[in-house]
LOTORKE-238222 format. One record per residue (C-alpha): residue in three letters; x, y, z negated. Coordinates in steps of 0.001 Angstrom, whole numbers, padded with zeros to 6 digits, always signed. Layout:
BEGIN
alaXYZ/...
//
This chain:
BEGIN
met+000000+000000+000000/arg+001374+003372+001077/val+000337+006164-001274/val+001014+009799-000367/ile+000493+012505-002993/ile+000410+016167-001963/gly+001570+018240-004942/asn+004122+017559-007666/gly+002340+019153-010622/ile+001130+017373-013739/thr-001743+015664-011881/gly+000239+014312-008946/val+003173+013164-011059/thr+000937+011519-013675/ala-000884+009711-010877/ala+002381+008501-009320/ile+003757+007184-012620/thr+000466+005472-013467/ile+000207+003894-010012/arg+003700+002470-010457/lys+002651+000913-013771/leu-000371-000679-012083/asn+001267-001675-008811/ala+004938-002698-008653/thr+005128-002845-004846/ala+003277+000269-003677/thr+005246+002815-001666/ile+004724+006147-003431/thr+005706+009501-001936/ile+005174+012901-003584/ile+005334+015903-001255/ser+005930+019447-002481/ser+007219+022570-000770/glu+007626+024419-004062/ser+010406+022517-005834/glu+012628+019472-005627/his+011172+017984-008781/phe+008344+018153-011283/tyr+008710+020894-013890/ser+006694+022286-016784/arg+004750+025348-015651/thr+003718+026181-019206/ala+007383+026561-020196/leu+008312+029075-017487/met+007729+032001-019839/tyr+010255+030664-022333/val+012998+030626-019705/tyr+012402+034320-019024/met+012374+035048-022768/gly+015675+033205-023267/his+014302+030440-025496/met+014951+027727-022898/gln+017176+027117-019903/tyr+016020+026055-016470/arg+017184+022482-017004/his+014829+022197-019961/leu+011847+022556-017607/lys+012411+019061-016219/pro+010529+016474-018329/tyr+012227+013639-016421/glu+015911+013127-015642/asp+016908+012910-011978/trp+017575+009173-012272/phe+013968+008543-013306/trp+012518+008863-009806/pro+014715+006331-007972/glu+014434+003981-010922/gln+010628+004119-010628/gln+010873+003933-006824/ile+008946+007164-006419/asn+010040+009165-003376/leu+010214+012954-003766/arg+009869+014789-000447/arg+010579+018528-000236/ala+008352+019670+002623/his+005294+021742+003418/val+002120+020041+004554/asn+000656+021824+007572/ala-002377+019581+007998/val-003832+016129+007447/asp-005227+013952+010253/phe-007864+011918+008453/thr-008648+009899+011587/thr-005137+008520+011998/lys-004456+008722+008230/thr-001388+010874+008745/val+000080+013835+006856/leu+001661+016397+009214/leu+004706+018239+007851/asp+006319+021552+008768/asp+009464+019862+010098/gln+007341+018317+012858/thr+007425+014877+011277/ser+004439+012919+010028/leu+003853+010560+007145/pro+001291+007722+007337/tyr-000766+006733+004322/asp-003155+004066+003157/lys-004309+006138+000199/leu-003996+009927-000033/leu-004188+012062-003170/ile-004654+015820-002832/ser-003327+017508-005978/thr-002242+020878-004640/gly-003185+022867-007734/ser-004081+026547-007754/gln-002896+029853-006404/pro-003308+033341-007949/arg-006301+035395-006870/asn-005671+038524-004809/leu-006197+041853-006517/gly-008204+043203-003584/val-007023+046828-003860/pro-004921+049113-001655/gly-001198+048589-002196/glu-001326+045012-003488/ala+001228+043886-000868/leu+003902+046310-002099/pro+007187+044959-003520/gly+006811+044947-007281/val+003327+043380-007262/gln+003283+039736-008253/gly+001569+036972-010161/phe+003174+034506-012529/tyr+002415+030920-011650/asn+005448+029074-010281/leu+009235+028949-010085/ser+009492+031538-007345/asp+007426+033917-009487/leu+009926+033454-012323/glu+012851+034177-010015/asn+011084+037198-008547/leu+010217+038561-011981/glu+013875+038474-012976/lys+014686+040675-009979/gln+011703+043009-010269/thr+012149+043849-013961/lys+015749+045010-013869/asn+016102+048663-014877/ile+012391+049465-014859/ser+010628+051684-017376/arg+007048+050305-017488/ala+004850+047483-016244/val+001100+047252-015770/ile-000695+043909-015966/val-004141+043477-014472/gly-006340+040833-016074/gly-007139+039800-019630/gly-006744+036045-019361/leu-004087+033716-020705/ile-001594+034330-017889/gly-001880+038070-018443/ile-001158+037862-022165/glu+001764+035480-021575/leu+003233+037869-019022/ala+002799+040753-021462/glu+004608+038841-024207/met+007463+038047-021817/leu+007968+041660-020801/ile+007653+043009-024347/ser+010326+040503-025432/arg+012682+042514-023192/cys+011537+045795-024723/leu+009563+046826-021632/pro+006475+048980-022294/val+003387+047180-020967/thr-000134+048388-020199/leu-002810+045698-019894/leu-006012+046466-017964/val-009044+044408-019019/arg-012364+044915-017241/glu-014529+043644-020139/lys-015365+045728-023198/asn-013549+043131-025327/tyr-010394+041146-024679/trp-011219+037889-022827/gly-014833+038860-023352/asn-016238+036193-021034/ile-014702+033472-023246/leu-014259+034771-026796/pro-017013+035906-029171/glu-016623+039530-030214/gln-015034+038862-033624/glu-012320+036644-032139/ala-011705+039164-029370/asn-011361+041989-031909/leu-008807+040009-033915/ile-006711+039395-030796/glu-007029+043031-029720/asp-005705+044250-033064/his-002905+041693-033007/val-001567+042403-029503/gln-001715+046148-030075/ala+000313+045667-033250/his+002967+044038-031039/gly+003188+047184-028921/leu+000836+046300-026066/asp-001033+049253-024544/leu-004461+047614-024161/arg-007014+049385-021926/leu-010470+047781-022255/asn-013369+048321-019863/thr-010822+049391-017238/thr-010086+048050-013758/leu-007446+048694-011101/gln-008431+050947-008212/glu-005194+051483-006288/ile-001460+050787-006319/ile+000682+053695-005163/gly+004044+053150-003476/arg+007213+055214-003329/glu+008797+056393-000090/asp+010911+053232+000003/gly+007767+051091-000297/arg+008119+049879-003890/val+005498+050298-006589/gln+005455+053755-008170/ala+002163+053934-010073/ile-001397+052664-010339/val-004745+054411-010561/thr-007424+053004-012873/ser-011196+052980-012522/lys-011249+055900-014944/gly-009131+058017-012607/glu-005970+057794-014720/arg-002594+057456-013067/ile-000044+055251-014852/asp+003550+055320-013609/cys+005093+051840-013397/ala+007515+049766-011324/leu+005816+046381-011744/val+002199+045302-011394/gly+001399+041843-012744/ala-001588+040196-011074/ala-003349+037997-013621/ile-007015+037952-012641/gly-007240+034179-012426/val-006486+031419-009951/thr-008332+029631-007175/pro-007899+026080-005766/gln-005149+025872-003163/val-007086+024119-000395/asp-007363+026518+002558/phe-005069+024436+004778/leu-007559+021556+004515/arg-010680+023455+005547/asn-012609+022813+008794/asn-011305+019273+009097/gly-014236+017168+007927/leu-013248+017278+004254/glu-016004+018645+002015/ile-014705+021791+000343/gln-016577+024417-001643/arg-014444+026236-004214/gly-012221+023132-004316/val-012191+019699-002703/val-015507+018123-003711/val-015146+014727-005420/asn-017420+012355-007309/ser-016836+011055-010831/phe-014262+008589-009424/leu-012377+011534-007857/glu-013187+010260-004359/thr-013779+012747-001543/asn-016294+012311+001290/ile-013518+010707+003399/pro-012566+007069+002683/asp-009199+006510+000957/val-008799+010221+000244/tyr-008887+011456-003361/ala-008474+014837-005036/ala-007652+015671-008649/gly-006447+018484-010852/asp-006918+022205-010306/cys-007851+021799-006641/ala-010703+019325-007256/glu-014346+020335-007676/ile-016057+017526-009534/asn-019669+016823-008649/arg-021277+015927-011970/glu-024412+014206-010762/asp-025712+013663-014310/glu-025541+017430-014961/asn-026555+018502-011441/lys-023577+020833-011070/thr-019993+020980-009819/gln-017017+022063-011890/val-013369+022968-011353/glu-011230+022204-014413/gln-007986+024159-014391/leu-006303+022999-017577/trp-003077+021083-018172/tyr-004629+018285-020186/thr-007545+017739-017783/gly-005058+017584-014923/arg-003151+014853-016725/met-006344+012922-017506/gln-007491+013165-013896/gly-004087+011948-012730/glu-004417+008832-014868/thr-008004+008235-013752/val-007387+008659-010035/ala-004411+006273-010216/his-006702+003492-011432/asn-009141+004170-008599/ile-006378+004222-005983/cys-005230+000849-007296/gly-008690-000670-006958/arg-009671-000416-010609/pro-012853+001701-010551/thr-012711+004186-013419/ala-014985+007185-013889/tyr-013395+010413-015076/lys-014584+011320-018567/arg-013075+014422-020056/gly-014748+014147-023446/ile-015657+017278-025373/trp-014336+020600-024136/phe-010971+021536-025584/asn-008485+024306-024964/ser-005533+025846-026760/ala-003388+028902-026201/lys-001085+031334-027946/phe-001508+035087-028262/phe+002010+036149-029195/asp+002369+034284-032528/ile-001309+033426-033103/glu-002381+029956-032042/tyr-005878+029493-030647/gln-007896+026280-030434/thr-011448+025651-029327/tyr-013455+022421-029444/gly-016935+021800-028067/gln-019480+024560-027423/val-018369+028010-028587/pro-019450+030441-025846/ala-018881+034184-025963/his-022582+034792-026565/leu-024668+032609-028857/pro-027368+030643-026979/ala-030898+030165-028290/gly-031168+027384-030848/val-027529+027654-031896/gly-026348+029044-035211/thr-022840+030088-036196/met-020697+030444-039303/leu-017634+032669-039352/trp-014748+033031-041801/arg-011918+035513-041347/his-009038+035952-043748/pro-009148+039440-045291/gln-005423+040169-044824/gln-004048+037650-042308/asn-004908+036867-038693/lys-006776+033649-039444/leu-010303+032790-038381/leu-012632+029802-038241/arg-015987+029677-036477/ile-018298+026656-036502/asn-021341+026516-034249/tyr-024251+024215-035063/his-027707+023259-033842/thr-030210+025275-035859/leu-032856+022529-036091/ser-030668+019489-036809/ser-027642+021359-038280/lys-025357+019033-036258/val-022007+020607-035478/leu-021504+021758-031873/gly-018107+023449-031732/phe-015130+025081-033427/asn-013021+028177-032758/leu-009752+028579-034652/leu-007204+031378-034732/gly-004085+031040-036853/ile-005171+027642-038215/arg-004578+024216-036685/tyr-007210+021469-036652/arg-006800+017905-035433/his-008278+017259-031998/glu-009400+013725-032790/val-011200+014785-035981/cys-013114+017676-034394/glu-014010+015545-031383/arg-015272+012736-033615/trp-017457+015062-035673/ile-019030+016520-032530/leu-019582+013146-030833/glu-021028+011648-034019/glu-023299+014696-034354/gln-022252+015202-037959/pro-024168+017929-039853/ile-022465+021044-041125/ser-022769+019797-044718/tyr-020716+016683-043859/val-018098+018662-041942/leu-017498+021070-044818/lys-017170+018247-047339/his-014459+016676-045153/leu-012847+019863-043853/arg-009407+019000-045238/glu-009251+015970-042927/ala-009044+018264-039901/asn-006270+020619-040999/phe-002755+019877-039747/asp-000933+023099-040507/pro+002718+022490-041399/glu+003677+021529-044940/phe+003690+024358-047485/tyr+001237+026447-045424/arg-001514+027990-047494/arg-004780+026037-047208/his-008094+027896-047109/glu-010815+025243-047372/lys-012053+026618-050701/glu-012517+030152-049368/ile-014056+028882-046136/ile-016642+026707-047852/gln-017487+029483-050289/ala-017987+031975-047444/phe-020125+029568-045419/ser-022209+028689-048466/gln-023007+032366-048967/gln-023880+032846-045299/leu-026258+029905-044926/pro-026879+028067-048205/ala-029920+026186-046865/val-027941+024641-043983/ile-025021+023500-046130/ser-026938+022084-049079/
//
């Protein structure tokens, strides 16, 4: 069996390694035009900040790939001929396949304003972005970042670590307001401003102005303000990288449409990771999941299907984690920015420190629905179990210590949390 994988990110590499475990004789080829090898995208920021070196980005030693008989091919895929089952490369060669996995990941969204093509405007997603950022930030006096998501805050932290003044434009009235409830957003806003970030809420980018030599000179905001800068960071999100596959018989909407087995509408062709749009027939909707851990899970799942072991993709409860400078964030289950009907919430925030816990619950049954945590760590498996078992709030609070996994000697706050929640909703907890 000849397996060709387009993309060497976490999904494609996980799939290749899992296929090798399941099939000792399959010919496995990973194609990528971005890099010679798999690397950790989430660690790119730490190279720029000086905490890591480039070699630390490689989770696997160079000898790993030949030992596993996984072929790494540095090339760009121009097109795929699904009729002849052939991948067409930019060096005019072609590669036949029996099974094809599309795991091309994402690409940054365009800003959509005048001047976005000027030198000094860039996103931060891959190795070339890291290299370009090193060049663009030498001897500059200020940077402006557009977008209040996780990439934007990471980019801000990177630049501030080099003592560069940074202005962050966020279109919502609160930071990450489409994801975080207002109290969590306010905590993050206070924290990032304390680290020197010039945060501009309810503000969008209107225009990027260039100098005579063509480089970035300034930006103009939706409020008519001009901000001088030499770098504009584009961080308004990503979109599936699938345009080269359109108009070729493959069903594509936002991403490559797949079923729960990560199969496309074309036989022997699969898609997984950031570029896949999963058709959840039981929920009557499609979804693109652009997270590291879902990409890894999809890589494992699609490998079983490629090897003839039908396995449906099951993500489990929603989970995400991030870091806002030195505050860790975790979310489990259903904790939307705005509280839906029939859902209650309990909130505890430390009076002096940047620590917060929110628990959402069903108002009729009191079963727990989700958790938000800032500055406190809870165990994934414990929170997931409580949600899946539909445990009531009263049970969760009695066993709250089981979830905490802050390092040894950290101050524990279960007593204060339970006391605060008991005062908020005594009838639910009793």
